[in-house]
C-alpha positions as CSV (number, residue, x, y, z in Angstrom):
1,M,-58.0,70.1,-128.4
2,P,-59.4,73.6,-129.0
3,L,-62.1,75.0,-126.7
4,E,-65.5,73.5,-127.3
5,I,-68.9,74.7,-125.8
6,Y,-71.5,72.5,-124.3
7,R,-74.9,73.2,-122.7
8,R,-75.6,72.3,-119.1
9,G,-78.7,73.4,-117.2
10,G,-79.7,75.8,-119.9
11,I,-76.3,77.7,-119.7
12,Y,-73.4,77.1,-122.1
13,H,-69.9,76.3,-120.7
14,F,-66.5,75.9,-122.4
15,R,-63.7,73.3,-122.0
16,G,-60.6,72.2,-123.8
17,T,-56.8,72.2,-123.9
18,V,-54.9,75.0,-125.6
19,G,-51.2,75.8,-126.0
20,P,-48.1,74.4,-127.7
21,A,-46.8,70.9,-127.0
22,G,-45.3,70.7,-123.6
23,K,-47.1,73.8,-122.4
24,R,-50.7,72.9,-122.9
25,R,-53.2,74.2,-120.4
26,R,-56.7,72.9,-119.7
27,L,-59.3,75.6,-119.6
28,R,-62.9,75.3,-118.5
29,G,-65.6,77.6,-117.2
30,S,-69.1,79.1,-117.7
31,C,-70.1,81.4,-120.5
32,Q,-73.0,82.6,-118.4
33,T,-75.3,82.7,-121.4
34,S,-78.0,80.6,-122.9
35,S,-77.1,81.8,-126.4
36,K,-75.0,79.3,-128.4
37,D,-73.6,82.1,-130.7
38,I,-72.6,84.3,-127.8
39,A,-71.0,81.3,-126.0
40,A,-69.1,80.3,-129.2
41,R,-67.7,83.9,-129.5
42,Q,-66.7,83.9,-125.8
43,A,-64.8,80.6,-126.2
44,A,-63.0,81.9,-129.3
45,E,-62.0,85.1,-127.5
46,I,-60.7,83.2,-124.4
47,E,-58.6,80.9,-126.6
48,A,-57.3,83.9,-128.6
49,R,-56.3,85.7,-125.3
50,Y,-54.4,82.6,-124.2
51,W,-52.4,82.5,-127.4
52,Q,-51.8,86.3,-127.2
53,G,-50.5,85.8,-123.7
54,H,-48.3,82.9,-124.8
55,F,-46.7,84.9,-127.6
56,D,-46.7,88.5,-126.2
57,G,-46.4,87.7,-122.4
58,P,-48.9,87.9,-119.5
59,A,-49.0,91.7,-119.7
60,A,-50.8,91.5,-123.0
61,I,-53.9,89.8,-121.5
62,L,-53.9,90.7,-117.8
63,T,-57.1,92.5,-116.8
64,F,-57.6,94.6,-113.7
65,A,-60.1,92.1,-112.3
66,Q,-57.5,89.3,-112.6
67,A,-54.8,91.5,-110.9
68,A,-57.3,92.4,-108.2
69,R,-58.1,88.8,-107.6
70,A,-54.4,88.0,-107.2
71,Y,-54.1,90.9,-104.8
72,R,-57.0,89.7,-102.7
73,N,-55.7,86.1,-102.7
74,A,-52.4,87.4,-101.3
75,G,-54.2,88.7,-98.2
76,K,-53.7,92.3,-98.9
77,S,-56.0,95.1,-97.5
78,T,-59.0,95.5,-99.8
79,R,-60.3,98.7,-98.3
80,F,-62.0,100.8,-101.0
81,L,-61.1,98.2,-103.7
82,D,-64.6,97.0,-104.5
83,K,-65.6,100.2,-106.4
84,V,-62.3,100.5,-108.2
85,E,-62.5,96.9,-109.3
86,A,-66.0,97.3,-110.5
87,Y,-65.0,100.4,-112.5
88,F,-62.0,98.9,-114.3
89,G,-63.1,95.3,-114.3
90,Q,-62.1,93.7,-117.6
91,T,-59.9,96.6,-118.7
92,L,-56.4,95.5,-119.6
93,V,-53.9,96.7,-117.0
94,K,-51.6,97.8,-119.8
95,D,-54.4,100.2,-121.0
96,I,-54.9,101.8,-117.6
97,T,-53.1,105.2,-117.6
98,E,-52.6,108.0,-115.0
99,G,-55.3,110.0,-116.8
100,S,-57.9,107.2,-116.7
101,I,-57.2,106.7,-113.0
102,Y,-57.9,110.4,-112.3
103,E,-61.1,110.1,-114.4
104,M,-62.1,107.0,-112.3
105,A,-61.4,108.9,-109.1
106,K,-63.6,111.9,-110.0
107,E,-66.4,109.7,-111.3
108,L,-66.6,107.5,-108.3
109,H,-66.1,110.2,-105.7
110,P,-67.1,113.6,-107.3
111,E,-67.4,115.5,-104.0
112,A,-64.2,114.1,-102.3
113,T,-61.2,116.1,-101.3
114,G,-57.7,115.4,-102.7
115,A,-56.8,113.4,-99.6
116,S,-59.9,111.3,-99.9
117,L,-59.3,110.7,-103.6
118,N,-55.8,109.5,-102.9
119,R,-57.1,107.2,-100.2
120,M,-60.2,105.8,-101.9
121,A,-59.0,105.7,-105.6
122,I,-55.3,106.3,-106.2
123,V,-53.9,104.0,-103.5
124,P,-56.0,100.9,-104.2
125,V,-55.5,100.9,-108.0
126,Q,-51.8,101.5,-107.6
127,A,-51.4,98.8,-105.0
128,V,-53.2,96.2,-107.2
129,I,-51.1,97.0,-110.3
130,N,-47.8,97.2,-108.5
131,H,-48.5,93.9,-106.7
132,A,-49.0,92.3,-110.1
133,A,-45.8,93.9,-111.3
134,R,-43.8,92.3,-108.5
135,S,-45.0,89.0,-109.9
136,K,-43.8,90.0,-113.4
137,L,-47.3,90.1,-114.8
138,C,-47.2,93.7,-115.9
139,A,-45.2,96.9,-115.7
140,P,-45.4,98.9,-112.5
141,I,-47.3,102.2,-112.5
142,K,-46.4,105.5,-110.8
143,I,-49.3,107.9,-110.1
144,E,-48.9,111.5,-108.9
145,R,-51.2,112.0,-105.9
146,Y,-53.7,114.8,-105.6
147,K,-52.5,117.8,-103.6
148,V,-53.7,117.7,-100.0
149,D,-54.9,120.8,-98.2
150,G,-52.5,121.3,-95.3
151,K,-55.0,123.3,-93.2
152,V,-55.2,122.4,-89.5
153,K,-57.8,119.7,-88.9
154,D,-60.9,120.3,-86.9
155,I,-60.6,118.3,-83.6
156,A,-63.1,117.1,-81.1
157,T,-62.4,118.0,-77.5
158,L,-63.6,116.1,-74.4
159,E,-66.1,119.0,-73.7
160,W,-67.5,118.7,-77.3
161,V,-67.8,114.9,-76.9
162,E,-69.7,115.2,-73.6
163,K,-72.1,117.7,-75.0
164,F,-72.6,115.5,-78.1
165,R,-73.3,112.5,-75.8
166,E,-76.0,114.4,-73.9
167,H,-78.1,114.7,-77.1
168,A,-77.1,111.5,-79.0
169,P,-78.6,108.0,-78.8
170,P,-76.6,105.9,-76.4
171,H,-74.8,103.9,-79.1
172,V,-73.9,107.0,-81.1
173,G,-72.7,108.9,-78.0
174,T,-70.6,105.9,-76.8
175,L,-69.1,105.6,-80.3
176,A,-67.9,109.2,-80.1
177,L,-66.4,108.6,-76.7
178,F,-64.7,105.4,-77.9
179,M,-63.1,107.1,-80.9
180,Y,-62.0,110.0,-78.8
181,L,-60.4,107.9,-76.0
182,T,-58.9,105.1,-78.3
183,G,-58.1,106.9,-81.5
184,A,-60.1,104.3,-83.5
185,R,-61.1,105.1,-87.1
186,V,-64.8,105.1,-87.8
187,G,-64.7,101.9,-89.7
188,E,-62.6,100.2,-87.1
189,A,-65.1,101.2,-84.3
190,L,-68.1,100.1,-86.3
191,A,-66.4,96.7,-87.0
192,L,-66.0,96.1,-83.3
193,R,-67.9,93.1,-81.9
194,W,-68.6,92.3,-78.2
195,D,-66.1,89.4,-78.4
196,D,-63.5,92.0,-79.0
197,I,-64.3,93.8,-75.7
198,D,-62.8,92.7,-72.3
199,L,-64.3,95.1,-69.7
200,A,-62.5,93.3,-66.9
201,A,-59.1,93.8,-68.5
202,R,-60.3,97.2,-69.8
203,T,-59.1,96.4,-73.4
204,A,-60.6,96.4,-76.9
205,L,-59.2,94.5,-79.8
206,I,-59.2,96.8,-82.8
207,R,-58.7,95.4,-86.3
208,Q,-56.9,98.1,-88.2
209,S,-58.4,98.9,-91.5
210,K,-55.3,100.5,-93.1
211,Q,-52.4,98.3,-91.9
212,N,-54.5,95.1,-92.1
213,N,-53.4,94.0,-88.6
214,E,-54.6,94.4,-85.0
215,R,-53.9,96.4,-81.9
216,K,-55.2,96.4,-78.3
217,S,-56.5,99.7,-76.9
218,H,-56.8,100.6,-73.2
219,L,-60.3,101.5,-72.1
220,P,-60.4,104.4,-69.6
221,A,-62.9,104.1,-66.7
222,P,-65.6,106.4,-68.3
223,L,-65.5,104.3,-71.4
224,V,-65.8,101.1,-69.5
225,I,-68.9,102.4,-67.7
226,A,-70.4,103.6,-71.0
227,L,-69.8,100.3,-72.7
228,A,-71.1,98.3,-69.7
229,N,-74.4,100.1,-69.9
230,L,-74.8,99.8,-73.7
231,E,-77.6,97.5,-74.9
232,H,-76.5,94.6,-77.1
233,I,-78.2,94.6,-80.5
234,P,-78.5,91.0,-81.9
235,G,-76.6,90.5,-85.1
236,R,-75.0,93.9,-84.9
237,G,-71.6,95.3,-83.7
238,V,-71.0,97.0,-80.4
239,F,-72.3,100.4,-81.7
240,G,-75.2,99.1,-83.7
241,Y,-74.2,100.4,-87.1
242,D,-72.5,98.4,-89.9
243,H,-71.6,101.3,-92.3
244,S,-70.7,104.9,-91.6
245,P,-73.2,106.3,-94.2
246,N,-76.0,104.8,-92.0
247,L,-74.5,106.6,-89.0
248,R,-74.4,110.0,-90.6
249,N,-78.0,111.0,-90.1
250,A,-78.0,110.2,-86.4
251,W,-74.6,111.9,-86.0
252,E,-75.8,115.1,-87.7
253,A,-79.1,115.2,-85.7
254,A,-77.3,114.9,-82.4
255,I,-75.0,117.8,-83.3
256,K,-78.1,119.9,-84.2
257,R,-79.9,119.1,-81.0
258,A,-76.7,119.9,-78.9
259,G,-76.1,123.2,-80.7
260,I,-72.4,122.5,-81.0
261,K,-69.9,122.9,-83.8
262,R,-70.4,120.5,-86.7
263,L,-67.6,118.0,-86.6
264,T,-67.3,114.6,-88.4
265,A,-66.9,111.4,-86.6
266,H,-63.3,111.3,-87.7
267,S,-62.7,114.5,-85.7
268,C,-62.8,112.4,-82.6
269,R,-59.7,110.5,-83.8
270,H,-58.0,113.8,-84.5
271,G,-58.9,114.9,-81.0
272,F,-57.2,111.7,-79.6
273,A,-53.9,112.5,-81.3
274,T,-53.9,116.2,-80.7
275,G,-54.9,115.8,-77.0
276,L,-52.1,113.4,-76.3
277,M,-49.5,115.5,-78.0
278,R,-50.5,118.6,-76.2
279,R,-50.2,116.7,-72.9
280,G,-46.6,115.9,-73.8
281,V,-46.9,112.3,-75.0
282,D,-44.2,111.6,-77.5
283,V,-45.2,111.2,-81.1
284,V,-43.9,107.6,-81.4
285,T,-46.2,106.5,-78.6
286,V,-49.2,108.4,-80.1
287,A,-48.6,106.7,-83.4
288,W,-48.5,103.3,-81.7
289,L,-51.5,103.9,-79.6
290,G,-53.7,105.1,-82.5
291,G,-52.5,102.7,-85.1
292,W,-50.9,105.3,-87.4
293,K,-48.4,104.0,-90.0
294,S,-45.5,106.1,-88.7
295,A,-44.6,108.7,-86.2
296,A,-43.7,111.0,-89.1
297,L,-47.3,110.8,-90.4
298,V,-48.6,111.8,-87.0
299,L,-46.2,114.7,-86.7
300,K,-47.0,115.9,-90.2
301,T,-50.8,115.7,-89.6
302,Y,-51.0,116.9,-86.0
303,G,-47.8,118.6,-85.1
304,H,-49.0,122.2,-85.4
305,A,-47.5,125.0,-83.5
306,S,-49.5,126.3,-80.5
307,E,-51.1,129.7,-81.0
308,A,-50.9,130.5,-77.3
309,R,-48.1,133.2,-77.4
310,R,-47.7,133.3,-73.7
311,V,-46.6,129.6,-73.7
312,V,-43.0,130.9,-73.2
313,A,-44.0,132.1,-69.7
């Protein structure tokens, strides 16, 4: 039978069976409205979309929200996906173009660099659509990435970290040392819980935000001491902050008090990679220790020539 609407608890719902003989499908759900007219219109649109999908294929009716839901259900990494999903929502995937994706990226992150736009906007939308494409629900999409500035990254040194710690609150100072000595990303460090720390074994279990898996990092003696003396904050992670934006004010204030060069928290991760490579650690090991996707990525990002001309001596 066609979809019908009925009222329950002041809100209208729809239910019914649609489709040709042998391929009928039962649909039901909430219209999320107390208006009978709006509910009737929604039920009619849902039924029309079903028939359109039946005749024209799933690509004709697939919304980005539906594709994102399938992506999440497959256990894929959802980093940065929330804002993208909220932006495109009920937009049909077939109507999402390269131009609309660039517009979304700039609207959501107007001050971001090309690298950040790629990471926070281009990658998640492309991953969702191409995951749906592999299930034959839509056509794949190819998006040209924003150009990335190839300048040498600012890195934190151990000297910088120690001066920073002298003027930072204990949790913030230990966070900087942790990222510098383990190569953890800011989000990975903030997600750390005390159950992930084994001071006796001198290890930390880091849940990798990009590869959606885990790695164990060694804790050097200075880091073990700093963590052992850190106060536990009930309901919070090891470093007391749940989101990097909340950390920013404390981080900037510590830099100002210390009178040192302004570096971001991510510069500590840069310092980890650069420091190891300058000490002769091979790039494959550096990538493995820091959770980079590949040795090639580490080499491209951190493999800069030394400017010390007397190195030949």
